[in-house]
N, C-alpha and C positions, 0 to 999 in steps of 0.2 A: 504493500500500500504506500502510495506516494505521500511524503510529508511536505506540507507547505508552511514556510516560516516567515514569509514576507507578504504584507498587505498589498504590495505592488505586483504580486503574481497576477498574470492575465486572467486566470480562472476566478480569482477573488474579485478582481476589478469588474469582470463581466457579471458576476453574481450581484455585486453592489449596485450596478446600473439598474437592476430590476426593482430597486426601491422607488424608481420613477415610473409613473403610470404609462408614459409614452413608450418607454422601453418594454414594459410588460405587454402593452398592446401590440408593439412591433414584433416581438419574439414569440408571443403566445405562452410565455413562461412567467413564473413568479418565484420570489425568494421567501421561504418560510423559516421560522425560527422556533426552537423549543421541541423537546422530545414528544410532547403530547400532540402537537399539530402534525409533526412528521409521521407519527404513528397513525393518526386519523387519515392522512393522505394515502398512506400505504394500505390501510384497511379498505379505503374507497377505490383502490386499484388505480390511482393516478400514477402517471409515469414519473418516476424520480430520476432526473437526469444526473444530479450530483449530490453527494452527501459530504458535508464538512464537519468533522467531529474532533473535539479536543481529547476526549478519553474514549477510545474505541471499545474498551471493556464494558462500558456502561450502555451499550446498544446491542440489540439482538443480531446474531449472524444472519438471520432471515432477512432483516432489513438491509443489511450490507449486501447480501447476495442479490436482493431485488433491485437495488440501485444500479444504474449504468456505470457510475464511477464513484469511488469513495476516497476521500482525502483526510489525512490526519492533519490537524492544524494546532498552532500554539495559541496562547491567550491573546497575544498581540493581534493575530489575524481574527480571532473571535470578536475582539472589541471593534475591529474595523467593520465586520459584517453585521454586528448587532444593532438592533433598534432600542435596546434597553441598556441601563447603566451597568448591571451585573449579568453578563451573558451566561446562559446555561451551557453553551458550548456545543449545541446541535443546530445545524443549518442544512437546508436542502433547496435545490433548484428543482422545481416541479413544472410539468407541462400542464397548462390550464385545460380543463376538459371541454369538449364540445357536446352540445345537448340537442336532442330532438324534443321539441316543445309542443307539438300539435295536439297531444292527447291530454294536456293538463285540464283538470276539472276545478281545482281549488288553487287560486292564484293570489299572490300578494303583489300589488303594484306600488312602486315607490317613485314619487315625483320629487327629485332633487333634495333628498335628505342629505345633509352635509356632515353631521357629526358622526365620526367613525364608531363611537360607543353606541349611539342609537341604532345605526345600521347593523352592527354586529349583534346587538341584543335582539333585534327583529328577525335576523336570519336564524339565530338560535331558537327563538320561539316558534318560527315557521317550521323549522326542522322538528322540534318537539311535538308540534301539533299535526305533523304529517301533511303539510302543504306540498302541493305538487311542483310548484314553480314560483320563482320570484322574477319579476321584470322591472328593471331599473330604467328610468328616463335618463337621457344624457344629462350630465351635470350633477348626478348623484355621486356620493363618495364611492371609491373603487373597492369592491369586496376583497380584493387581494392586497389592499393596503395593510401594513403591519398592525395598526390598532384595530381595524375591523376584524382581521383574522383572530386576534387575541380575544376580542369581545365575543366573537361567535363560537369560540372554544372548538373550532374544527368543523362546525356545522356548514361552513362555506363549501366543504367537500361532499356534503351528504345530499344536497338537492340542487336541481338546475337553477342557476342564476344567470340571467342574460341581460344585456343592455339593448333596448329597442325603443321605438316610438310607442309611447303608451296610447296615443291617439289611434294609431293603426291597430294596436293589439285589442283595444276595447271595441273598436268597430267590428272586429271579426270574432269576438268572444261570445260563445253561446251560453249565456247565463246572466244572472243579475250582477250588476257592478255597483258596489256600495262605496260612496264617497264619504269623506269626513269633513263636514263643514256645517255651519249653523243655518244657512239659508235652505228653505224647503226641507228641513231635516225632521226626523222623528227620533225618539229615544231608542237606543239599540234594543231595549227590552221588547219593543213592539215587533221586532223582526224574528222570524223563526230560523232555526238552524237549516242549512241548505246542503244539498249534495254537490251543487255546482255554483260557485260564486267567485267573484274577484273583489278584493278589498283594496281601496286606493288611499294611500297615505301621502301627505305632502310635506314640503319644506318646513323646518322648525319655525321660521319667522313668518313666511308668507302663506303657509298652508298649500293646498292643492291649487294649481292654476285654474282660472275660470274656464278656459277652453276645455279642460278635461272634466270639470264639474258639469259642464253642459251635456256630457255624454253618460253621466251616471244614471242608474235606475232609481236609486234612492240615496239620500245623504243621511248619515247617522250621527247622533251626538251621545256622549256619555254624561249623565247628570253630575253636576258638581254640588256636593252637599255642604262643603265647608267654605272657607274663604279663599282658597287657591283660585287663581284666575283661570288656569287651564291645566291639563295633564301633559306630561312629557309624551312625545309622539311614540316612543318605544313602548311605554306603559299602555297608552291608549290603544295602540295597534295590537298589543298582546291580549288585552281584554276582548277586543272585537274578533280577533282570529279565533279564540277559543269559544266565544259565543256562537259565531257562525258555523263552527264545526259541530256544535251541539255536544 
């Protein structure tokens, strides 16, 4: 197994480039960090192009055999690759999966949510609830960004997540589309669980764009009983996902 001791090594430099969305989009690859995320990628049978490990005795030989290339690295290289202050010492370059999305019955639609913690939490909830597909409008945080990956706890690898025009998707979706807005809205309690639905959540500050709200079957609200002005989008989305699932 090759040992890499310099952060200037070309393989390390190329892996580091994947911290930028444009490089992830261009190559179709992503850099992930931490044993748990790498194990989830492996279980989901994503292609692992490269593994970079500080202590190879702490990782299973199955994972090493599964990866196309494995490199032992020192702490200096781990610090260069890491998005955290204290790196665990496990990194992988993975190939982002391609998905067939035509058969999805229960869908989460996300219109420009910016906060990686919110997006990661929603992906994790959608995974837990057995949602079939997540569609992101352009301008939404990237699911393969380090903070989104960490917040999702590996759920990014468990269900199809695609970036597409929500307007186009809604127009062709055969099922009710529920928006989250105050106008023409009913309390979510008034809506039954559905076998086929799409739930549309919007940007933290602006909400869902008016253009998309014009396409929804029904807008839903969650009652506020205390003094809080509103609910965090990830919390609101999680309540509604589980309610619509029944």
